ROLUMRO-511974 format. One record per residue: x, y, z of N, C-alpha, C in turn. Coordinates in steps of 0.2 Angstrom, whole numbers, plus 2048, in hexadecimal, padded with zeros to 3 digits. Layout:
XYZXYZXYZ;...
***
This chain:
CC7657A62CC465CA66CC9660A6A;CC8666A6ACCD66AA6ECCD669A75;CD266CA79CD266BA80CCD66FA83;CCB675A80CC6679A83CBF676A83;CBE673A7DCB7670A7DCB766AA82;CBC666A83CBC661A88CBB664A8F;CBE669A91CBD66DA97CB666FA98;CB3672A93CAD675A93CA866FA94;CA9669A91CA4664A92CA5661A99;CAB661A9CCAC65FAA3CA8664AA8;CA966AAA6CA666FAABC9E66FAAB;C9B66DAA5C9466DAA4C92667AA8;C95661AA8C9365BAACC9565CAB3;C9A65FAB5C9B661ABCC96665ABF;C9466AABBC8E66EABDC8866AABE;C87666AB9C81661AB9C8165DABF;C8665AAC1C87656AC7C8665AACD;C88660ACEC87664AD3C80666AD4;C7D668ACFC7666AACFC71665AD0;C7265FACDC6D659ACCC70653ACF;C74653AD5C7664DAD8C71648ADA;C6B64BADCC66647ADEC63643AD9;C62646AD3C60642ACDC6563DACB;C6C63FACBC7163AAC9C71634ACE;C70635AD4C6F62FAD9C6962BAD8;C6362FAD6C5D62BAD4C5E627ACE;C62629AC9C63625AC3C6761FAC5;C6C620AC9C7061AACBC6C615ACF;C68618AD3C64614AD8C5F610AD3;C5C613ACFC57610ACAC5A60BAC6;C6060CAC3C63607ABFC65601AC4;C67602ACAC695FCACEC625F9AD0;C5D5FCAD1C565F9AD2C545F5ACC;C555F7AC6C535F4AC0C575EDABF;C5E5EEAC1C625E8AC0C605E3AC5;C5F5E5ACCC5D5E0AD1C565DDACF;C515E1ACCC4B5DEACAC4C5DAAC4;C505DBAC0C525D7ABAC545D0ABC;C585D0AC1C5B5CAAC4C565C6AC7;C515C9ACBC4C5C5ACEC475C2AC8;C465C6AC3C425C3ABEC455BDABA;C4C5BEAB9C4F5B8AB6C4F5B2ABB;C505B3AC1C4F5ADAC6C485AAAC6;C435AEAC5C3C5ACAC5C3B5A8ABE;C3E5ABAB9C3D5A7AB2C415A0AB3;C465A0AB6C4A59AAB6C46595ABA;C43597AC0C3F592AC4C38590AC0;C35595ABDC2F593ABAC2F58FAB3;C35590AB0C3658CAAAC37585AAB;C3A584AB1C3B57DAB3C3557AAB6;C3157EABAC2B57BABDC2657AAB8;C2557EAB3C2057CAAEC22577AA9;C28575AA9C2A570AA4C2C573A9E;C2D579A9DC2F57CA97C3657BA95;C3B57AA9AC41578A99C43572A9E;C4756DA9DC49568AA2C4D56BAA7;C4C567AADC50569AB3C58567AB2;C59561AAFC5F55EAAEC63561AA8;C69564AA9C6C567AA3C6E562A9E;C6F55CA9FC70557A9AC6A556A95;C64558A97C5F557A92C5D55DA8E;C61562A8FC60569A8BC62568A84;C5E56BA80C6056CA78C60573A76;C62574A70C6257BA6EC5B57EA6E;C5657AA6DC4F57CA6DC4D57FA74;C4F57BA79C4E57DA80C52584A82;C58584A7FC5C58AA80C58590A7D;C56590A77C53595A74C4D597A77;C49592A79C42593A7DC44597A83;C49595A87C4A598A8DC4D59FA8C;C515A0A87C535A7A86C4E5ACA84;C495A9A80C435ADA7EC3F5AFA84;C3E5AAA88C3A5ABA8EC3D5B1A93;C445B0A94C475B5A98C465BCA95;C475BDA8EC475C3A8BC405C6A8C;C3B5C2A8AC345C4A8BC325C6A92;C335C2A97C315C4A9EC355CAAA0;C3C5CBA9EC405D0AA1C3D5D7A9D;C3B5D6A97C395DCA93C325DEA97;C2E5D9A98C275DBA9BC275DEAA2;C2B5DBAA6C2B5DDAADC315E2AAF;C365E3AABC3B5E7AADC3C5EDAA7;C3C5EBAA1C3E5EFA9BC395F5A9B;C325F2A99C2D5F7A98C2C5FCA9E;C2B5FAAA4C2A5FEAAAC30603AAB;C36601AAAC3C605AABC3C60AAA6;C3B609A9FC3B60DA9AC36613A9B;C30611A9DC2A615A9EC2C61AAA4;C2E617AA9C2F61BAAFC35620AAE;C3A61EAABC40622AA9C3E628AA5;C3A626AA0C3862CA9BC34631A9E;C2F62FAA2C2B633AA6C2F638AAB;C33634AAFC37638AB4C3C63DAB0;C3F63BAABC4363FAA7C40645AA4;C3A644AA1C36649A9EC3464EAA3;C3164CAA8C2F651AAEC35655AB1;C3A651AB2C40654AB4C43659AAF;C43658AA9C4665CAA4C42662AA3;C3B662AA4C37668AA3C3866CAA9;C3A66AAAFC3B66EAB5C42672AB4;C46670AB0C4D673AB0C4C67AAAD;C5067FAAFC4F686AACC51685AA5;C4E68AAA0C5068AA99C5768BA98;C5B68FA9BC62690A9AC6668AA9B;C64686AA0C68680AA2C6667BA9C;C6067AA9AC5F675A95C63677A8F;C6367DA8DC6767FA87C6E67EA88;C7167EA8EC7867DA8FC79676A8E;C75671A90C7666AA8EC75668A87;C7166CA84C7066BA7CC7566DA78;C79672A7BC7F675A77C85671A77;C8566CA7CC8B668A7DC8D665A76;C93665A74C95662A6DC9465BA6E;C92658A68C91651A67C9864EA67;C99648A69C9F645A69CA0641A63;C9B63EA60C9B63BA59CA1636A58;CA5637A53CAA633A51CB0633A56;CB0638A5BCB6638A5FCB5633A65;CAF630A65CAE62BA6BCB3625A6A;CB5622A6FCB961CA6FCB4616A6D;CB7612A69CB360CA67CB4607A6C;CAF603A6DCB05FDA72CB35F8A6E;CB65F4A72CB95EEA6ECB45E8A6D;CB65E4A68CB15DFA67CB15D9A6C;CB75D9A6FCB75D4A74CB45D5A7B;CB65D1A80CB35D2A87CB75D7A8A;CB45DAA8FCB75DFA94CBB5DBA99;CBB5D5A99CBF5D1A9ECBA5CFAA4;CB55D2AA5CB05D1AABCAD5CAAAA;CAB5C8AA4CA85C2AA3CAD5BCAA4;CB45BDAA2CB95B8AA4CBA5B8AAB;CBA5BDAAFCBA5BDAB6CB45B9AB9;CAE5BAAB7CA95B6AB9CAA5AFAB8;CAC5ADAB2CAE5A6AB0CB35A3AB5;CB85A7AB7CBD5A4ABCCBA5A3AC3;CB65A8AC5CB25A8ACBCAD5A2ACB;CAA5A1AC5CA559BAC5CA9594AC6;CAF594AC3CB358EAC3CB458CACB;CB6592ACECB8591AD5CB158FAD9;CAC592AD8CA5590ADBCA4589ADA;CA5586AD4CA357FAD2CA857BAD6;CAE57DAD6CB3579ADACB2578AE1;CB057EAE4CAE57EAEBCA857AAED;CA357AAE8C9D576AE9C9E56FAE7;CA456CAE6CA5565AE4CA1563ADE;CA0568AD9C9D566AD3CA2565ACD;CA8566ACFCAD566AC9CAD560AC5;CAC55AAC8CAC554AC4CA6551AC3;CA0554AC4C9A552AC3C98554ABC;C9554EAB8C93550AB1C8E555AB1;C8D559AABC8855EAAAC8155BAAA;C81554AA8C7A551AA8C77550AAE;C7B550AB4C7954FABAC78556ABE;C7955BABBC78562ABEC71564ABD;C6E567AC2C6856AAC1C68571ABE;C64573ABAC64579AB6C6457FABB;C6057FAC1C60584AC6C67585AC9;C6B57FACAC7157FACDC76583AC8;C76582AC2C7A585ABDC7958CABD;C7258FABDC71596ABDC73599AC4;C72596ACAC74598AD0C7B599AD1;C7F594ACEC86594ACEC8959AACB;C8659BAC5C895A1AC1C875A8AC5;C815A8AC8C7F5AEACBC835AFAD1;C855A9AD5C895AAADAC905ADAD8;C935AAAD3C995ADAD0C995B4ACF;C935B6ACBC925BDACAC925C2AD0;C8E5BFAD5C8D5C3ADBC945C4ADF;C985BEADFC9E5BFAE2CA35C4ADF;CA35C4AD8CA75C9AD5CA45D0AD6;C9D5D1AD6C9A5D7AD8C9C5D9ADF;C9C5D5AE3C9E5D7AEACA55D9AEB;CAA5D5AE7CB15D6AE8CB35DDAE4;CB05DEADECB25E3ADACAD5E9ADA;CA65E7ADACA15ECADACA05F1ADF;CA15EEAE6CA15F2AEBCA65F8AEC;CAC5F6AEBCB25FBAEACB0600AE5;CAE5FEADFCAD602AD9CA7607ADB;CA2605ADEC9C609AE0C9F60EAE6;CA360CAEACA6611AEFCAA616AEC;CAE614AE7CB2619AE3CAE61EADF;CA861BADCCA4620AD8CA0624ADD;C9E622AE3C9B626AE8CA062CAEA;CA662AAEBCAB62FAEECAC634AE8;CAC632AE2CAD636ADCCA863BADB;CA1638ADCC9B63DADBC9B642AE1;C9D640AE7C9D644AECCA264AAEB;CA8648AE9CAD64DAE7CAB652AE2;CA864FADCCA5653AD7CA0658AD9;C9C656ADDC9665AAE0C99660AE4;C9E65EAE8CA1663AEDCA5669AE9;CA8667AE3CAC66CAE0CA8671ADD;
***
């Protein structure tokens, strides 16, 4: 891709951010709301699968069958409570918003060249964030004096909550500064 095409794409998206910054913030807010809702649904599934006896509360009693049952339950309930409503609402909002755009502006976004094979391929490995969560989880386990407790004596809910605690600590430490930087970047892009 030539330098002029890259600059043209940048200008189109800068113009988009300037003209539609409210929609951009709504998309970001909707995504954050969906993630938070997904987290609550996950915790609800964890609690209910134990309460109904679908999975044992002690990790030492878990089998591959229980694991598959639990994963399928999580996928089902996440899809029903979060996936379907988010897809429907996002499509409706996008279609109504897209129809309100002037014809010239719609054509400008459609003319943008496709990136196709020029896109950077993602690596097959982890991005490093999961390793960071693992390290934080080990710290959480050590702080809670669960380091030398056998897994068979752990409660399933403690295991889930310890991973969630590690994730939230990492999100707090790294996510808040990243969110602030993105907000500053968006503000500067809109001002230009």
